[in-house]
ZALUM-317683 format. One line per field, with one value per residue (C-alpha): residue number from 1; residue in three letters; x, y negated, z negated. Coordinates in steps of 0.02 Angstrom, whole numbers, plus 50000, padded with zeros to 5 digits. Example, Ala and Ser with C-alpha at 12.3 -4.5 7.8 and 13.67 -1.06 7.14 Angstrom:
# ZALUM-317683
pos: c(1 / 2)
code: c(ALA / SER)
east: c(50615 / 50684)
north: c(50225 / 50053)
up: c(49610 / 49643)
//
This chain:
# ZALUM-317683
pos: c(1 / 2 / 3 / 4 / 5 / 6 / 7 / 8 / 9 / 10 / 11 / 12 / 13 / 14 / 15 / 16 / 17 / 18 / 19 / 20 / 21 / 22 / 23 / 24 / 25 / 26 / 27 / 28 / 29 / 30 / 31 / 32 / 33 / 34 / 35 / 36 / 37 / 38 / 39 / 40 / 41 / 42 / 43 / 44 / 45 / 46 / 47 / 48 / 49 / 50 / 51 / 52 / 53 / 54 / 55 / 56 / 57 / 58 / 59 / 60 / 61 / 62 / 63 / 64 / 65 / 66 / 67 / 68 / 69 / 70 / 71 / 72 / 73 / 74 / 75 / 76 / 77 / 78 / 79 / 80 / 81 / 82 / 83 / 84 / 85 / 86 / 87 / 88 / 89 / 90 / 91 / 92 / 93 / 94 / 95 / 96 / 97 / 98 / 99 / 100 / 101 / 102 / 103 / 104 / 105 / 106 / 107 / 108 / 109 / 110 / 111 / 112 / 113 / 114 / 115 / 116 / 117 / 118 / 119 / 120 / 121 / 122 / 123 / 124 / 125 / 126 / 127 / 128 / 129 / 130 / 131 / 132 / 133 / 134 / 135 / 136 / 137 / 138 / 139 / 140 / 141 / 142 / 143 / 144 / 145 / 146 / 147 / 148 / 149 / 150 / 151 / 152 / 153 / 154 / 155 / 156 / 157 / 158 / 159 / 160 / 161 / 162 / 163 / 164 / 165 / 166 / 167 / 168 / 169 / 170 / 171 / 172 / 173 / 174 / 175 / 176 / 177 / 178 / 179 / 180 / 181 / 182 / 183 / 184 / 185 / 186 / 187 / 188 / 189 / 190 / 191 / 192 / 193 / 194 / 195 / 196 / 197 / 198 / 199 / 200 / 201 / 202 / 203 / 204 / 205 / 206 / 207 / 208 / 209 / 210 / 211 / 212 / 213 / 214 / 215 / 216 / 217 / 218 / 219 / 220 / 221 / 222 / 223 / 224 / 225 / 226 / 227 / 228 / 229 / 230 / 231 / 232 / 233 / 234 / 235 / 236 / 237 / 238 / 239 / 240 / 241 / 242 / 243 / 244 / 245 / 246 / 247 / 248 / 249 / 250 / 251 / 252 / 253 / 254 / 255 / 256 / 257 / 258 / 259 / 260 / 261 / 262 / 263 / 264 / 265 / 266 / 267 / 268 / 269 / 270 / 271 / 272 / 273 / 274 / 275 / 276 / 277 / 278 / 279 / 280 / 281 / 282 / 283 / 284 / 285 / 286 / 287 / 288 / 289 / 290 / 291 / 292 / 293 / 294 / 295 / 296 / 297 / 298 / 299 / 300 / 301 / 302 / 303 / 304 / 305 / 306 / 307 / 308 / 309 / 310 / 311 / 312 / 313 / 314 / 315 / 316 / 317 / 318 / 319 / 320 / 321 / 322 / 323 / 324 / 325 / 326 / 327 / 328 / 329 / 330 / 331 / 332 / 333 / 334 / 335 / 336 / 337 / 338 / 339 / 340 / 341 / 342 / 343 / 344 / 345 / 346 / 347 / 348 / 349 / 350 / 351 / 352 / 353 / 354 / 355 / 356 / 357 / 358 / 359 / 360 / 361 / 362 / 363 / 364 / 365 / 366 / 367 / 368 / 369 / 370 / 371 / 372 / 373 / 374 / 375 / 376 / 377 / 378 / 379 / 380 / 381 / 382 / 383 / 384 / 385 / 386 / 387 / 388 / 389 / 390 / 391 / 392 / 393 / 394 / 395 / 396 / 397 / 398 / 399 / 400 / 401 / 402 / 403 / 404 / 405 / 406 / 407 / 408 / 409 / 410 / 411 / 412 / 413 / 414 / 415 / 416 / 417 / 418 / 419 / 420 / 421 / 422 / 423 / 424 / 425 / 426 / 427 / 428 / 429 / 430 / 431 / 432 / 433 / 434 / 435 / 436 / 437 / 438 / 439 / 440 / 441 / 442 / 443 / 444 / 445 / 446 / 447 / 448 / 449 / 450 / 451 / 452 / 453 / 454 / 455)
code: c(MET / LYS / GLY / ILE / ALA / ARG / LEU / LEU / ARG / SER / ASN / ASP / LEU / VAL / ALA / ARG / VAL / VAL / ARG / GLY / ALA / GLY / TRP / THR / ALA / SER / GLY / PHE / ALA / VAL / ALA / GLN / VAL / LEU / ARG / LEU / ALA / SER / ASN / LEU / VAL / LEU / THR / ARG / LEU / LEU / PHE / PRO / GLU / ALA / PHE / GLY / LEU / MET / ALA / LEU / VAL / SER / VAL / PHE / ILE / ALA / GLY / LEU / ALA / MET / PHE / SER / ASP / VAL / GLY / LEU / GLY / PRO / SER / ILE / LEU / GLN / ASN / LYS / ARG / GLY / ASP / ASP / GLU / ASP / PHE / LEU / ASN / THR / ALA / TRP / THR / ILE / GLN / VAL / VAL / ARG / GLY / VAL / CYS / MET / TRP / LEU / GLY / THR / CYS / ILE / LEU / ALA / LEU / PRO / LEU / ALA / ARG / PHE / TYR / GLY / GLU / PRO / ALA / LEU / ALA / GLN / LEU / LEU / PRO / VAL / ALA / GLY / LEU / ALA / LEU / VAL / ILE / SER / GLY / PHE / ASN / PRO / THR / ARG / LEU / ILE / THR / ALA / ASN / ARG / HIS / LEU / LEU / LEU / GLY / ARG / ILE / THR / ALA / ILE / GLU / LEU / LEU / ASN / GLN / ILE / ILE / ALA / LEU / VAL / ILE / MET / VAL / ALA / LEU / THR / TRP / TYR / MET / ARG / SER / VAL / TRP / ALA / LEU / VAL / ILE / GLY / GLY / VAL / ILE / ALA / ALA / GLY / THR / PHE / LEU / ILE / PHE / ALA / HIS / LEU / LEU / LEU / PRO / GLY / LYS / ALA / ASN / ARG / LEU / ARG / TRP / GLU / ARG / GLU / SER / VAL / HIS / GLU / LEU / VAL / HIS / PHE / GLY / LYS / TRP / ILE / PHE / PHE / SER / THR / ALA / LEU / GLY / PHE / LEU / VAL / LEU / GLN / GLY / ASP / LYS / LEU / ILE / LEU / GLY / LYS / TYR / LEU / PRO / ILE / GLU / ARG / LEU / GLY / ILE / TYR / ASN / ILE / GLY / TYR / PHE / LEU / ALA / SER / PHE / PRO / LEU / LEU / LEU / GLY / GLY / ALA / VAL / ILE / ALA / ARG / ILE / LEU / ILE / PRO / LEU / TYR / ARG / GLU / ARG / PRO / PRO / GLN / ALA / SER / HIS / GLU / ASN / PHE / THR / ARG / LEU / ARG / TRP / MET / ARG / PHE / ALA / LEU / THR / ALA / GLY / VAL / LEU / ALA / MET / LEU / ALA / VAL / MET / ALA / PHE / SER / GLY / ALA / VAL / LEU / VAL / ASP / LEU / LEU / TYR / ASP / PRO / ARG / TYR / ALA / ALA / ALA / GLY / GLY / ILE / VAL / VAL / ILE / ILE / ALA / CYS / ILE / GLN / ILE / VAL / GLN / LEU / VAL / GLY / LEU / THR / TYR / ASP / GLN / SER / ALA / LEU / ALA / ALA / GLY / ASP / SER / ARG / SER / TYR / PHE / ALA / VAL / PHE / VAL / VAL / ARG / ALA / ALA / LEU / GLN / ILE / GLY / GLY / LEU / VAL / ILE / GLY / PHE / GLU / GLN / ALA / GLY / LEU / ILE / GLY / ALA / LEU / ALA / GLY / GLN / ALA / LEU / ALA / ALA / PHE / ALA / THR / HIS / PHE / ALA / ILE / VAL / TRP / LEU / ALA / ARG / ARG / HIS / GLY / ALA / TRP / ASP / PRO / LEU / HIS / ASP / ALA / VAL / PHE / ALA / GLY / ILE / GLY / LEU / ALA / PHE / ALA / ALA / SER / ALA / LEU / TRP / VAL / ASN / GLN / ASP / ALA / ILE / ALA / THR / LEU / TRP / SER / TRP / ARG / GLY / SER)
east: c(49094 / 49130 / 49285 / 49340 / 49257 / 49390 / 49523 / 49472 / 49489 / 49636 / 49798 / 49879 / 49981 / 49855 / 49703 / 49810 / 49847 / 49654 / 49596 / 49725 / 49681 / 49483 / 49529 / 49608 / 49524 / 49348 / 49442 / 49517 / 49339 / 49252 / 49361 / 49370 / 49176 / 49184 / 49338 / 49235 / 49065 / 49173 / 49259 / 49093 / 49040 / 49205 / 49181 / 49009 / 49107 / 49261 / 49317 / 49432 / 49576 / 49572 / 49616 / 49751 / 49852 / 49783 / 49866 / 50051 / 50039 / 49998 / 50131 / 50241 / 50202 / 50226 / 50396 / 50456 / 50390 / 50451 / 50627 / 50643 / 50590 / 50736 / 50617 / 50574 / 50383 / 50475 / 50645 / 50518 / 50425 / 50587 / 50687 / 50697 / 50696 / 50555 / 50459 / 50600 / 50549 / 50736 / 50733 / 50562 / 50599 / 50749 / 50673 / 50510 / 50649 / 50725 / 50527 / 50496 / 50653 / 50614 / 50419 / 50511 / 50654 / 50518 / 50421 / 50553 / 50587 / 50398 / 50459 / 50630 / 50524 / 50377 / 50433 / 50528 / 50419 / 50286 / 50386 / 50427 / 50254 / 50189 / 50061 / 50108 / 49989 / 50094 / 50204 / 50086 / 50007 / 50140 / 50200 / 50053 / 50010 / 50177 / 50120 / 50017 / 50209 / 50262 / 50112 / 50126 / 50311 / 50216 / 50116 / 50168 / 50262 / 50120 / 50039 / 50204 / 50181 / 49995 / 50058 / 50203 / 50077 / 49940 / 49819 / 49743 / 49565 / 49604 / 49698 / 49584 / 49438 / 49558 / 49593 / 49431 / 49351 / 49479 / 49437 / 49231 / 49279 / 49399 / 49276 / 49154 / 49272 / 49332 / 49184 / 49133 / 49287 / 49246 / 49072 / 49133 / 49279 / 49252 / 49448 / 49577 / 49641 / 49493 / 49565 / 49737 / 49680 / 49576 / 49721 / 49812 / 49669 / 49670 / 49840 / 49779 / 49639 / 49756 / 49873 / 49752 / 49664 / 49811 / 49857 / 49703 / 49623 / 49798 / 49864 / 50042 / 50186 / 50187 / 50354 / 50503 / 50624 / 50788 / 50953 / 51031 / 51178 / 51143 / 50973 / 51043 / 51132 / 51018 / 50881 / 51021 / 51092 / 50926 / 50840 / 50975 / 50926 / 50753 / 50793 / 50841 / 50694 / 50575 / 50665 / 50634 / 50468 / 50406 / 50447 / 50350 / 50209 / 50166 / 50304 / 50161 / 50071 / 50245 / 50270 / 50102 / 50095 / 50202 / 50155 / 49962 / 49847 / 49790 / 49624 / 49656 / 49757 / 49630 / 49526 / 49671 / 49701 / 49510 / 49522 / 49677 / 49592 / 49452 / 49570 / 49685 / 49571 / 49580 / 49777 / 49779 / 49689 / 49791 / 49944 / 49870 / 49824 / 50018 / 50119 / 50024 / 50005 / 50158 / 50340 / 50245 / 50198 / 50341 / 50476 / 50369 / 50344 / 50494 / 50465 / 50619 / 50605 / 50482 / 50365 / 50209 / 50274 / 50279 / 50121 / 50013 / 50088 / 50052 / 49834 / 49862 / 49940 / 49804 / 49664 / 49748 / 49773 / 49623 / 49519 / 49611 / 49603 / 49399 / 49380 / 49524 / 49421 / 49255 / 49340 / 49427 / 49251 / 49130 / 49258 / 49182 / 49004 / 49048 / 49116 / 48965 / 48860 / 48945 / 49028 / 48947 / 49004 / 49156 / 49258 / 49189 / 49359 / 49388 / 49310 / 49450 / 49591 / 49487 / 49509 / 49677 / 49759 / 49661 / 49728 / 49928 / 49861 / 49821 / 49998 / 50079 / 49968 / 50058 / 50218 / 50118 / 50155 / 50346 / 50449 / 50414 / 50509 / 50671 / 50608 / 50573 / 50742 / 50817 / 50873 / 50827 / 50984 / 50903 / 50734 / 50808 / 50901 / 50710 / 50642 / 50807 / 50736 / 50549 / 50568 / 50697 / 50584 / 50411 / 50503 / 50569 / 50408 / 50299 / 50422 / 50445 / 50278 / 50214 / 50325 / 50283 / 50095 / 50026 / 49922 / 49892 / 50078 / 50144 / 50003 / 50057 / 50248 / 50167 / 50107 / 50249 / 50379 / 50268 / 50297 / 50468 / 50495 / 50413 / 50564 / 50687 / 50524 / 50532 / 50735 / 50714 / 50557 / 50698 / 50846 / 50727 / 50612 / 50456 / 50430 / 50287 / 50270 / 50099 / 50051 / 50112 / 50064 / 49883 / 49871 / 49941 / 49872 / 49680 / 49741 / 49806 / 49637 / 49537 / 49630 / 49641 / 49451 / 49430 / 49516 / 49424 / 49250 / 49286 / 49383 / 49266 / 49295 / 49485 / 49487 / 49434 / 49615 / 49712 / 49722 / 49774 / 49962 / 50021 / 49963)
north: c(49490 / 49309 / 49361 / 49479 / 49314 / 49199 / 49315 / 49326 / 49118 / 49109 / 49114 / 49243 / 49375 / 49496 / 49418 / 49354 / 49537 / 49582 / 49442 / 49491 / 49666 / 49621 / 49509 / 49604 / 49782 / 49699 / 49601 / 49768 / 49853 / 49728 / 49726 / 49914 / 49903 / 49771 / 49874 / 50029 / 49943 / 49881 / 50059 / 50139 / 49981 / 50020 / 50213 / 50168 / 50073 / 50166 / 50320 / 50426 / 50398 / 50205 / 50242 / 50367 / 50228 / 50079 / 50186 / 50187 / 49990 / 49985 / 50103 / 50006 / 49848 / 49895 / 49968 / 49831 / 49718 / 49865 / 49872 / 49700 / 49690 / 49572 / 49588 / 49396 / 49448 / 49540 / 49398 / 49260 / 49361 / 49428 / 49279 / 49151 / 49004 / 49085 / 48915 / 48805 / 48719 / 48742 / 48917 / 48944 / 48836 / 48929 / 49103 / 49018 / 48982 / 49171 / 49241 / 49097 / 49175 / 49352 / 49337 / 49263 / 49419 / 49545 / 49485 / 49494 / 49683 / 49721 / 49684 / 49743 / 49913 / 49948 / 49988 / 50135 / 50171 / 50187 / 50317 / 50422 / 50463 / 50457 / 50317 / 50170 / 50043 / 50030 / 49910 / 49790 / 49821 / 49807 / 49635 / 49571 / 49626 / 49595 / 49397 / 49425 / 49459 / 49265 / 49184 / 49292 / 49223 / 49058 / 49113 / 48963 / 49033 / 48996 / 49149 / 49225 / 49101 / 49124 / 49299 / 49273 / 49182 / 49305 / 49176 / 49292 / 49245 / 49130 / 49223 / 49356 / 49234 / 49196 / 49345 / 49418 / 49260 / 49286 / 49466 / 49443 / 49301 / 49440 / 49579 / 49497 / 49414 / 49608 / 49684 / 49542 / 49581 / 49777 / 49750 / 49624 / 49721 / 49903 / 49931 / 49940 / 49780 / 49710 / 49774 / 49691 / 49528 / 49525 / 49582 / 49428 / 49330 / 49366 / 49347 / 49153 / 49115 / 49193 / 49079 / 48923 / 48979 / 48983 / 48818 / 48734 / 48828 / 48872 / 48694 / 48632 / 48589 / 48624 / 48753 / 48657 / 48713 / 48723 / 48829 / 48808 / 48935 / 48972 / 49020 / 49121 / 49218 / 49274 / 49344 / 49431 / 49509 / 49569 / 49588 / 49704 / 49848 / 49824 / 49796 / 49979 / 50050 / 49956 / 50014 / 50205 / 50153 / 50144 / 50326 / 50349 / 50259 / 50298 / 50439 / 50546 / 50440 / 50435 / 50617 / 50659 / 50563 / 50664 / 50808 / 50787 / 50739 / 50540 / 50578 / 50691 / 50548 / 50444 / 50573 / 50603 / 50414 / 50405 / 50544 / 50458 / 50292 / 50364 / 50465 / 50331 / 50206 / 50250 / 50253 / 50102 / 50007 / 50079 / 50029 / 49851 / 49811 / 49879 / 49768 / 49611 / 49638 / 49760 / 49646 / 49490 / 49625 / 49732 / 49563 / 49462 / 49634 / 49756 / 49928 / 49971 / 49816 / 49866 / 50004 / 49883 / 49848 / 50030 / 50062 / 49913 / 49993 / 50143 / 50110 / 50005 / 50143 / 50286 / 50185 / 50137 / 50316 / 50370 / 50270 / 50314 / 50485 / 50467 / 50394 / 50529 / 50677 / 50622 / 50605 / 50776 / 50850 / 50749 / 50702 / 50839 / 50782 / 50610 / 50607 / 50696 / 50558 / 50427 / 50467 / 50552 / 50739 / 50687 / 50636 / 50799 / 50870 / 50723 / 50796 / 50907 / 50791 / 50655 / 50807 / 50872 / 50698 / 50656 / 50810 / 50748 / 50573 / 50659 / 50714 / 50577 / 50471 / 50537 / 50434 / 50280 / 50160 / 50174 / 50092 / 49927 / 49924 / 49944 / 49775 / 49688 / 49709 / 49664 / 49856 / 49875 / 49985 / 50108 / 50089 / 50143 / 50277 / 50352 / 50298 / 50385 / 50557 / 50504 / 50499 / 50630 / 50758 / 50686 / 50699 / 50859 / 50921 / 50849 / 50915 / 51072 / 51089 / 51057 / 51198 / 51338 / 51318 / 51145 / 50991 / 51107 / 51175 / 50976 / 50911 / 51058 / 50964 / 50843 / 50891 / 50989 / 50845 / 50728 / 50863 / 50855 / 50678 / 50644 / 50699 / 50563 / 50428 / 50524 / 50476 / 50308 / 50260 / 50319 / 50240 / 50085 / 50155 / 50151 / 50369 / 50419 / 50600 / 50622 / 50518 / 50658 / 50791 / 50738 / 50688 / 50818 / 50946 / 50876 / 50838 / 50998 / 51050 / 50937 / 50969 / 51161 / 51166 / 51024 / 51140 / 51302 / 51189 / 51135 / 51283 / 51288 / 51109 / 51135 / 51298 / 51210 / 51109 / 51271 / 51278 / 51090 / 51142 / 51023 / 50954)
up: c(48564 / 48513 / 48486 / 48638 / 48760 / 48660 / 48694 / 48868 / 48892 / 48821 / 48892 / 48790 / 48903 / 48860 / 48914 / 49068 / 49096 / 49092 / 49185 / 49292 / 49299 / 49330 / 49464 / 49575 / 49533 / 49581 / 49738 / 49793 / 49758 / 49853 / 50012 / 50020 / 50052 / 50201 / 50263 / 50260 / 50317 / 50458 / 50502 / 50512 / 50644 / 50734 / 50749 / 50822 / 50935 / 50995 / 51028 / 50911 / 51045 / 50993 / 50804 / 50853 / 50957 / 50814 / 50699 / 50790 / 50811 / 50624 / 50603 / 50691 / 50604 / 50441 / 50476 / 50541 / 50384 / 50265 / 50353 / 50351 / 50180 / 50051 / 49892 / 49900 / 49795 / 49683 / 49664 / 49629 / 49519 / 49387 / 49406 / 49283 / 49418 / 49492 / 49461 / 49526 / 49703 / 49772 / 49760 / 49814 / 49970 / 50013 / 49972 / 50106 / 50246 / 50236 / 50263 / 50416 / 50485 / 50451 / 50530 / 50695 / 50700 / 50665 / 50798 / 50923 / 50859 / 50913 / 51078 / 51097 / 51021 / 51133 / 51302 / 51203 / 51088 / 51221 / 51320 / 51156 / 51111 / 51293 / 51272 / 51396 / 51312 / 51156 / 51280 / 51283 / 51130 / 51015 / 51029 / 51024 / 50873 / 50796 / 50821 / 50652 / 50571 / 50636 / 50571 / 50393 / 50383 / 50353 / 50208 / 50054 / 49909 / 49795 / 49827 / 49736 / 49597 / 49561 / 49553 / 49431 / 49310 / 49335 / 49390 / 49519 / 49529 / 49678 / 49753 / 49753 / 49834 / 49964 / 50031 / 50032 / 50102 / 50231 / 50257 / 50279 / 50444 / 50513 / 50496 / 50578 / 50718 / 50752 / 50762 / 50877 / 50967 / 50964 / 51011 / 51188 / 51218 / 51181 / 51153 / 51054 / 51099 / 50996 / 50853 / 50880 / 50922 / 50768 / 50654 / 50715 / 50683 / 50534 / 50481 / 50553 / 50444 / 50277 / 50334 / 50335 / 50163 / 50069 / 50108 / 50087 / 49935 / 49830 / 49717 / 49730 / 49849 / 50035 / 50057 / 50183 / 50250 / 50113 / 50112 / 49962 / 49915 / 49753 / 49758 / 49954 / 49841 / 49692 / 49817 / 49928 / 49763 / 49707 / 49845 / 49926 / 49857 / 49879 / 50081 / 50065 / 49961 / 50058 / 50209 / 50139 / 50073 / 50257 / 50290 / 50099 / 50159 / 50318 / 50390 / 50397 / 50551 / 50606 / 50616 / 50636 / 50783 / 50889 / 50864 / 50867 / 50991 / 50993 / 50940 / 50822 / 50737 / 50730 / 50665 / 50512 / 50498 / 50459 / 50312 / 50247 / 50246 / 50135 / 50032 / 50008 / 49909 / 49736 / 49708 / 49832 / 49698 / 49565 / 49674 / 49701 / 49511 / 49469 / 49604 / 49526 / 49340 / 49277 / 49342 / 49226 / 49108 / 49089 / 49113 / 48937 / 48834 / 48869 / 48827 / 48746 / 48633 / 48527 / 48466 / 48469 / 48664 / 48711 / 48615 / 48716 / 48868 / 48838 / 48824 / 48947 / 49049 / 48999 / 49037 / 49209 / 49259 / 49165 / 49303 / 49451 / 49428 / 49407 / 49592 / 49644 / 49584 / 49663 / 49830 / 49808 / 49764 / 49889 / 50011 / 50174 / 50118 / 50109 / 50287 / 50344 / 50278 / 50352 / 50535 / 50671 / 50734 / 50828 / 50640 / 50539 / 50515 / 50421 / 50284 / 50246 / 50251 / 50123 / 50011 / 50014 / 50029 / 49871 / 49787 / 49845 / 49759 / 49587 / 49586 / 49632 / 49498 / 49361 / 49382 / 49467 / 49313 / 49289 / 49443 / 49408 / 49232 / 49360 / 49456 / 49290 / 49217 / 49369 / 49417 / 49601 / 49622 / 49525 / 49613 / 49775 / 49719 / 49661 / 49831 / 49925 / 49818 / 49868 / 50062 / 50084 / 50009 / 50078 / 50250 / 50237 / 50169 / 50299 / 50447 / 50372 / 50347 / 50502 / 50593 / 50487 / 50453 / 50559 / 50481 / 50315 / 50315 / 50308 / 50193 / 50086 / 50088 / 50037 / 49863 / 49850 / 49892 / 49753 / 49603 / 49641 / 49625 / 49473 / 49416 / 49474 / 49419 / 49239 / 49246 / 49310 / 49151 / 49036 / 49092 / 49037 / 48888 / 49004 / 48987 / 48899 / 48917 / 48806 / 48954 / 49088 / 48984 / 48962 / 49144 / 49261 / 49157 / 49196 / 49381 / 49429 / 49334 / 49449 / 49615 / 49617 / 49572 / 49732 / 49827 / 49807 / 49828 / 49994 / 50064 / 50216 / 50270 / 50228 / 50359 / 50507 / 50486 / 50514 / 50693 / 50704 / 50756 / 50865 / 51054)
//
C-alpha cells in the first residue's frame, strides 16, 4: 500500500493517468448525480413539452459549436508548442472570434428553424441561448493546458462548483417562471459563472489577443480535419434528436430526451475519461513503439471497458424500473427508451478507446474518414428505421449502424498499432449477451414504444 501511495503521489505518467482518470470519473459521477437531482425537480415543475423544446434548442446550440470546431483543444494537447504563450494566445483569439460568430449563427437560423419545426418559440429561445457560446469563447486556454499535463483535480473542482451554483439558480428560476425560458437563462448564467471561476481559480497567465501566422497555420492545418469530423460528430451525437424532432410530437421528444439522459450516463463517463487522458497517454506512450506500451494500454482499456459495461448493463436491465421509481407517470414511456439506448451503447462501447490514437499521432484525416462512415450509417439507420417501424425501427437502425461502424474503427486503430482483437472479442461476446437478455427481460416496457410512429 505504501508503494502504491508513493506511485500515485509521483509525477510519473502512470500516476498522472490514474489520478486524472480518478478525478474525471469521480467529478463526472457527482455532476451526473446533481443533474439527475435537478432533472427530477424540473420534471415536476415543467411539462414534457418544455423538455422537448429545450432538446431542440440544445441540439442547435451544440450543432453550431460542432460545425465551427477547428480542433483547438486536440491541437494544443498534441502539438509540441502546446505550452508556448504565443501559440496559446493565438488559439484563444480564434476561440473568441468563433464564439461571436456562433451567436450570430443562432440569430440567423432562429426564424427558419422555428418555421421548419412548427415551434414559434424557437425564434426567441435560440438567440438568447446562443449568448452562452459568446461567453464560453473567452474561457482561458489554461483549461486545456492543465488537461495536456493530466492535472485535472482543479478543473474537476471548478466544474462541480459551477454546476452546483448553476443548478440552484436554474431550479429557482424554474420555480419562479414555470417556463422553458428558465432553462435557457440558466444555461447562459452557467456559462458566465464557469468563465469567472476558470479565470480566478486556475493558475497561469491570462490570455490576450494574439495573431501569430505560424501558430494559425499549425492550428488550421491540424484542425481542418477536426472541423469536418466534429461537423459530422454533430450528426452522430445529436442526429437522433434532430431527426426525431421532426417526426415526433414535441412532448414525446421531451420524454425521449429524458430516457436518453439516463441511459447515456455510462458511455458519457467513459468518453469523458478517454477525452482527457488518452491523447496525452498515446502521445507519450504510443502503442506501436513497444510491446510494453501496448500491454499497458491493453490493461487500461480492459479496466475502462469493463467498468462502463457494468454500468450499461445495470441501465439496460433496470431502466424501466428506474424511470417508474424516479419520475411521475407522464414520463413512463422513457423506461423502454432507457433499455434500448443502453443496449445500443453496449455495441458502441467496444471501439470507444481507439480513435484518440489517431489524434495523438496528428492523423486527423483518418479520424475524419471514420466519422464520415459513422455519420452516414447512423443517419441512414435513423431515417430508414423510422420510416419502416417508427421509433423502435430508428433505434434498431442505430444499433446496426454502430455494429457496422466498428469495422472502420478497427481500420483506424490498426493504422496506429492500437487495435486489440482480444479486447474486442471478449467484450463483444459479453456485451451482446447482456443486451439480448436485457431486451428480453424488458419486452413489456419496450412494447409501449411500437405506437411511436410520428406526429
